[in-house]
N, CA, C and O of each residue as an XYZ file, in Angstrom:
248
protein
N     160.540    157.299     87.200
C     160.754    158.324     86.237
C     159.220    158.780     86.182
O     158.259    158.044     85.959
N     159.202    160.208     86.443
C     157.700    160.967     86.252
C     157.737    161.503     84.935
O     158.836    161.804     84.471
N     156.659    161.676     84.232
C     156.993    162.286     82.871
C     155.382    163.155     82.800
O     154.373    162.571     83.194
N     155.328    164.307     82.361
C     154.354    165.049     82.251
C     153.794    165.644     80.906
O     153.065    166.630     80.795
N     154.290    164.834     79.904
C     153.925    165.321     78.587
C     152.674    164.621     78.061
O     152.407    164.746     76.866
N     151.904    163.910     78.840
C     150.537    163.314     78.410
C     149.455    163.741     79.425
O     149.683    164.480     80.383
N     148.426    163.280     79.165
C     147.121    163.509     80.064
C     146.405    162.417     79.869
O     146.203    161.828     78.807
N     145.894    162.079     81.314
C     145.210    160.826     81.360
C     143.872    161.000     81.032
O     143.183    161.881     81.543
N     143.424    160.122     80.117
C     141.995    159.934     79.425
C     141.091    159.967     80.343
O     140.183    160.790     80.221
N     141.124    158.998     81.590
C     140.447    158.811     82.537
C     139.996    160.088     83.766
O     138.858    160.411     84.110
N     140.944    160.483     84.112
C     140.858    161.734     85.145
C     141.490    163.028     84.703
O     141.106    163.991     85.366
N     142.346    163.294     83.771
C     142.883    164.104     83.233
C     143.979    164.539     83.801
O     144.418    165.622     83.415
N     144.608    163.885     84.737
C     145.613    163.883     85.269
C     147.036    163.962     84.727
O     147.172    163.227     83.749
N     148.110    164.617     85.059
C     149.219    164.989     84.112
C     150.721    164.182     84.845
O     151.783    164.301     84.234
N     150.686    163.586     85.835
C     151.578    163.161     86.442
C     151.750    161.573     86.372
O     150.846    160.949     86.928
N     152.704    160.866     85.815
C     152.812    159.638     85.264
C     154.172    159.023     86.024
O     155.027    159.777     86.489
N     154.266    157.605     86.094
C     155.342    156.958     86.440
C     155.395    155.530     85.440
O     154.488    154.815     85.016
N     156.706    155.479     85.297
C     156.825    154.067     84.551
C     156.964    152.894     85.365
O     157.400    153.084     86.501
N     156.689    151.732     85.026
C     156.431    150.381     86.017
C     156.870    149.386     85.089
O     156.724    149.549     83.878
N     157.450    148.266     85.627
C     157.462    146.938     84.813
C     157.007    145.776     85.840
O     156.943    145.998     87.049
N     156.730    144.655     85.332
C     156.374    143.580     86.259
C     157.330    142.403     85.930
O     158.174    142.515     85.042
N     157.190    141.342     86.618
C     158.405    140.353     86.661
C     158.030    139.217     85.435
O     158.825    138.299     85.231
N     156.957    139.315     84.747
C     156.791    138.334     83.802
C     157.199    138.860     82.171
O     156.427    139.686     81.684
N     158.191    138.480     81.461
C     158.375    138.986     80.195
C     157.382    138.457     79.065
O     156.739    137.407     79.060
N     157.433    139.494     78.089
C     156.425    139.040     76.894
C     157.188    138.405     76.015
O     158.248    138.945     75.697
N     156.850    137.217     75.472
C     157.405    136.317     74.582
C     156.713    135.697     73.628
O     155.551    135.373     73.873
N     157.291    135.415     72.361
C     156.491    134.898     71.159
C     155.803    133.594     71.381
O     156.634    132.837     71.882
N     154.812    133.075     71.253
C     153.776    132.189     71.288
C     154.571    131.079     70.922
O     154.581    130.202     71.785
N     155.292    130.826     69.831
C     155.906    129.850     69.443
C     157.582    129.606     69.870
O     158.297    128.791     69.287
N     157.917    130.250     70.699
C     159.186    130.257     71.434
C     159.045    130.166     72.774
O     159.190    131.234     73.370
N     158.781    129.111     73.497
C     158.495    128.878     74.822
C     159.655    129.027     75.767
O     159.506    129.438     76.918
N     160.603    128.747     75.347
C     162.072    129.120     76.155
C     162.630    130.443     76.076
O     163.506    130.796     76.866
N     162.138    131.274     75.084
C     162.617    132.681     74.724
C     162.383    133.316     76.149
O     161.372    133.190     76.840
N     163.667    134.114     76.480
C     163.637    135.187     77.561
C     162.774    136.282     77.352
O     162.275    136.752     78.375
N     162.414    136.910     76.055
C     161.457    137.870     75.631
C     161.869    139.097     76.316
O     162.910    139.215     76.962
N     161.031    139.954     76.141
C     161.413    141.457     76.607
C     160.347    141.846     77.809
O     159.309    141.197     77.942
N     160.646    142.844     78.588
C     160.105    143.445     79.375
C     158.961    144.408     78.850
O     159.025    144.985     77.764
N     157.885    144.520     79.762
C     156.773    145.389     79.223
C     156.998    146.732     80.297
O     157.143    146.641     81.516
N     156.984    147.852     79.575
C     156.981    149.182     80.385
C     155.374    149.854     80.597
O     154.641    150.157     79.656
N     155.127    149.960     81.630
C     153.800    150.441     81.686
C     153.833    151.788     82.258
O     154.500    152.128     83.234
N     152.864    152.701     81.393
C     152.997    154.118     81.912
C     151.841    154.379     82.688
O     150.833    154.042     82.067
N     151.551    154.943     84.031
C     150.464    154.735     85.015
C     150.402    156.075     85.234
O     151.449    156.720     85.190
N     149.192    156.703     85.502
C     148.913    157.940     85.870
C     148.893    157.673     87.500
O     148.418    156.681     88.054
N     149.498    158.753     88.099
C     149.651    158.860     89.628
C     148.532    159.333     90.494
O     148.494    159.233     91.720
N     147.548    159.905     89.651
C     146.449    160.430     89.947
C     145.197    159.409     90.451
O     144.512    159.500     91.469
N     145.155    158.526     89.498
C     143.900    157.530     89.574
C     144.410    155.979     89.269
O     143.642    155.036     89.461
N     145.761    155.785     88.783
C     145.995    154.529     88.695
C     145.835    153.863     87.189
O     146.153    152.710     86.898
N     145.299    154.798     86.344
C     144.997    154.251     85.034
C     146.325    153.923     84.405
O     147.311    154.617     84.654
N     146.380    152.863     83.580
C     147.348    152.392     82.788
C     147.350    153.194     81.279
O     146.657    152.797     80.343
N     147.998    154.060     81.218
C     147.793    155.019     79.711
C     148.686    154.465     78.513
O     148.578    154.909     77.370
N     149.638    153.389     78.896
C     150.219    152.714     77.736
C     151.041    151.686     78.134
O     151.618    151.769     79.218
N     151.178    150.741     77.431
C     152.094    149.597     77.437
C     152.908    149.299     76.276
O     152.465    148.904     75.197
N     154.108    149.508     76.554
C     155.414    149.461     75.633
C     156.255    148.307     75.626
O     156.540    148.048     76.795
N     156.795    147.475     74.812
C     157.707    146.659     75.052
C     159.117    147.278     74.978
O     159.341    148.185     74.176
N     160.058    146.807     75.793
C     161.052    147.675     76.109
C     162.035    147.015     75.194
O     162.883    147.861     74.911
N     162.324    145.741     74.539
C     163.076    145.421     73.606
C     162.391    144.621     72.535
O     162.510    143.396     72.571
N     161.619    145.244     71.496
C     160.867    144.569     70.623
C     161.695    143.698     69.719
O     161.053    142.805     69.166
N     162.891    143.756     69.466
C     163.834    142.796     68.559
C     163.808    141.453     69.095
O     163.867    140.481     68.342
N     163.716    141.334     70.434
C     163.908    140.010     71.206
C     162.487    139.031     70.970
O     162.281    137.914     71.446
N     161.692    139.753     70.174
C     160.375    138.997     69.977
C     160.437    138.461     68.589
O     159.580    137.632     68.284
N     161.431    138.853     67.597
C     161.249    138.365     66.269
C     162.080    136.984     66.297
O     162.811    136.592     67.207
N     161.809    136.384     65.154
C     162.150    134.755     65.019
C     163.356    135.043     64.336
O     164.086    134.126     63.959
């Protein structure tokens, strides 16, 4: 998904892509929790990560 509603602070680019990695974010006190994916918004011009968002923050609650 490409979005153009932001501007990269590093290069001024306006084309972005959202991506994720294979490691879920989980609470420190819940070692066996499945946790939640992180969604990165990345500038397609220079590769700068302009934001990181937790996809399902409710999965991090106690």
